[in-house]
C-alpha positions in Angstrom: 13.6 50.4 4.8 13.3 47.9 7.6 10.1 46.0 8.4 9.3 47.9 11.6 9.9 51.2 10.0 7.6 50.3 7.1 4.9 49.1 9.6 5.0 52.4 11.5 4.9 54.4 8.2 1.9 52.5 7.0 0.0 52.8 10.3 0.7 56.6 10.4 -0.4 57.1 6.8 -3.6 55.0 7.3 -4.5 57.0 10.4 -4.0 60.3 8.5 -6.1 59.0 5.6 -8.9 57.9 7.9 -8.9 61.2 9.7 -9.1 63.1 6.4 -11.9 60.8 5.3 -13.7 61.4 8.5 -13.4 65.2 8.2 -14.3 65.5 4.5 -16.5 62.4 3.8 -18.3 60.8 6.7 -17.8 60.8 10.5 -18.2 57.1 10.4 -14.6 56.8 9.2 -13.5 57.2 12.8 -14.2 53.5 13.1 -11.4 52.8 10.7 -9.1 54.8 13.0 -10.3 52.8 16.0 -9.7 49.5 14.1 -6.1 50.6 13.4 -5.6 51.5 17.0 -7.0 48.2 18.3 -4.8 46.3 15.9 -1.7 48.1 17.1 -2.7 47.4 20.8 -3.3 43.7 20.1 -0.1 43.4 18.3 1.8 44.8 21.3 0.4 41.9 23.4 0.4 39.0 20.9 3.5 40.0 18.9 1.6 39.3 15.7 0.4 41.9 13.2 -1.4 41.1 9.9 0.5 43.9 8.1 3.9 42.4 9.0 2.7 39.1 7.6 1.7 40.9 4.3 5.0 42.8 4.1 7.0 39.7 4.7 5.1 37.9 1.9 5.9 40.9 -0.4 9.6 40.3 0.3 10.5 42.8 2.9 13.1 41.7 5.4 13.6 42.5 9.1 
């Protein structure tokens, strides 16, 4: 799996998890979804994403 594909997969899974937690645990989990969205928005402008840095350190290649 390529780096960008893994990033999209992780972001999608994290959003689904946060929405499930919001539904079944606490409505405050919506802020985790907001955090993910804001991180994706800032990475579009800065071309830097913390998860890509983590994935590269774990050995995933472009």
